C-alpha positions as a LaTeX table, in Angstrom:
\begin{tabular}{lrrr}
\hline
Residue & $x$ (\AA) & $y$ (\AA) & $z$ (\AA) \\
\hline
Unk1 & 32.39 & $-16.08$ & 6.38 \\
Unk2 & 33.54 & $-17.46$ & 3.21 \\
Unk3 & 31.51 & $-16.61$ & 0.24 \\
Unk4 & 30.27 & $-20.47$ & $-0.10$ \\
Unk5 & 28.59 & $-19.81$ & 3.13 \\
Unk6 & 27.73 & $-16.13$ & 1.92 \\
Unk7 & 25.92 & $-18.01$ & $-0.93$ \\
Unk8 & 24.46 & $-20.28$ & 0.84 \\
Unk9 & 22.54 & $-18.22$ & 3.33 \\
Unk10 & 21.51 & $-16.24$ & 0.87 \\
Unk11 & 19.84 & $-18.90$ & $-0.96$ \\
Unk12 & 18.30 & $-20.02$ & 1.77 \\
Unk13 & 16.52 & $-16.79$ & 2.55 \\
Unk14 & 15.76 & $-16.72$ & $-0.81$ \\
Unk15 & 14.08 & $-20.15$ & $-0.75$ \\
Unk16 & 12.20 & $-19.71$ & 2.48 \\
Unk17 & 10.99 & $-16.23$ & 0.99 \\
Unk18 & 9.66 & $-18.56$ & $-2.03$ \\
Unk19 & 7.90 & $-21.03$ & 0.43 \\
Unk20 & 5.89 & $-18.56$ & 2.15 \\
Unk21 & 4.87 & $-16.92$ & $-1.41$ \\
Unk22 & 3.56 & $-20.53$ & $-2.45$ \\
Unk23 & 1.72 & $-20.77$ & 0.95 \\
Unk24 & 0.47 & $-17.43$ & 0.23 \\
Unk25 & $-0.61$ & $-17.92$ & $-3.37$ \\
Unk26 & $-2.03$ & $-21.22$ & $-2.76$ \\
Unk27 & $-4.45$ & $-19.61$ & 0.18 \\
Unk28 & $-5.12$ & $-16.91$ & $-2.13$ \\
Unk29 & $-6.31$ & $-19.43$ & $-5.42$ \\
Unk30 & $-8.74$ & $-21.46$ & $-3.03$ \\
Unk31 & $-10.51$ & $-18.04$ & $-1.86$ \\
Unk32 & $-10.58$ & $-16.98$ & $-5.67$ \\
Unk33 & $-12.33$ & $-20.46$ & $-6.26$ \\
Unk34 & $-14.73$ & $-20.16$ & $-3.37$ \\
Unk35 & $-16.15$ & $-16.68$ & $-4.55$ \\
Unk36 & $-16.22$ & $-18.42$ & $-8.34$ \\
Unk37 & $-18.45$ & $-20.98$ & $-6.63$ \\
Unk38 & $-20.65$ & $-18.80$ & $-4.82$ \\
Unk39 & $-21.01$ & $-16.59$ & $-7.35$ \\
Unk40 & $-21.48$ & $-19.49$ & $-10.33$ \\
Unk41 & $-24.47$ & $-20.61$ & $-7.86$ \\
Unk42 & $-26.07$ & $-17.36$ & $-7.62$ \\
Unk43 & $-25.15$ & $-17.16$ & $-4.18$ \\
Unk44 & $-23.72$ & $-14.16$ & $-2.17$ \\
Unk45 & $-19.74$ & $-13.84$ & $-2.20$ \\
Unk46 & $-17.49$ & $-11.85$ & $-1.15$ \\
Unk47 & $-13.51$ & $-10.62$ & $-2.24$ \\
Unk48 & $-12.74$ & $-9.61$ & 1.63 \\
Unk49 & $-10.31$ & $-12.93$ & 2.32 \\
Unk50 & $-8.92$ & $-12.80$ & $-1.01$ \\
Unk51 & $-7.74$ & $-9.18$ & $-0.95$ \\
Unk52 & $-6.87$ & $-9.49$ & 2.87 \\
Unk53 & $-4.49$ & $-12.75$ & 1.37 \\
Unk54 & $-3.21$ & $-10.38$ & $-1.32$ \\
Unk55 & $-2.28$ & $-7.44$ & 0.91 \\
Unk56 & 0.06 & $-10.31$ & 2.53 \\
Unk57 & 1.45 & $-11.40$ & $-0.57$ \\
Unk58 & 2.42 & $-7.58$ & $-1.31$ \\
Unk59 & 3.81 & $-6.94$ & 1.93 \\
Unk60 & 5.67 & $-9.95$ & 1.61 \\
Unk61 & 6.99 & $-9.14$ & $-1.87$ \\
Unk62 & 8.54 & $-5.88$ & $-0.13$ \\
Unk63 & 11.18 & $-8.28$ & 1.58 \\
Unk64 & 12.26 & $-10.45$ & $-1.40$ \\
Unk65 & 11.77 & $-11.69$ & $-4.74$ \\
Unk66 & 8.28 & $-12.69$ & $-4.84$ \\
Unk67 & 5.76 & $-11.17$ & $-7.24$ \\
Unk68 & 2.68 & $-9.00$ & $-5.78$ \\
Unk69 & $-0.76$ & $-9.59$ & $-7.36$ \\
Unk70 & $-3.60$ & $-7.23$ & $-8.11$ \\
Unk71 & $-6.92$ & $-6.72$ & $-5.47$ \\
Unk72 & $-9.78$ & $-8.24$ & $-6.98$ \\
Unk73 & $-13.43$ & $-6.57$ & $-7.05$ \\
Unk74 & $-16.48$ & $-8.56$ & $-7.11$ \\
Unk75 & $-17.16$ & $-7.42$ & $-10.68$ \\
Unk76 & $-13.75$ & $-9.65$ & $-11.76$ \\
Unk77 & $-15.05$ & $-12.99$ & $-10.20$ \\
Unk78 & $-18.22$ & $-11.71$ & $-11.81$ \\
Unk79 & $-17.13$ & $-11.54$ & $-15.33$ \\
Unk80 & $-14.89$ & $-14.69$ & $-14.85$ \\
Unk81 & $-18.14$ & $-16.46$ & $-14.06$ \\
Unk82 & $-19.90$ & $-15.02$ & $-17.19$ \\
Unk83 & $-17.04$ & $-15.75$ & $-19.44$ \\
Unk84 & $-16.76$ & $-19.29$ & $-18.10$ \\
Unk85 & $-20.20$ & $-20.43$ & $-18.96$ \\
\hline
\end{tabular}
């Protein structure tokens, strides 16, 4: 394999890794938005979906160059909503 081919293969692998990260990140942001909306409406909410996706992101990060994300607590959502008012 030539150097050019090796670099191209590596670049494609990194790009695919980052594309998967972006998909997971978008899902996480949507889950956060939903929890924030429910909390702001005074309705029950859960961080389970957020943290399940966070776990996927963090596992994915061990296989490449993408960043990790912190797990979210209900208090974090409540604090965000309180500060947003």
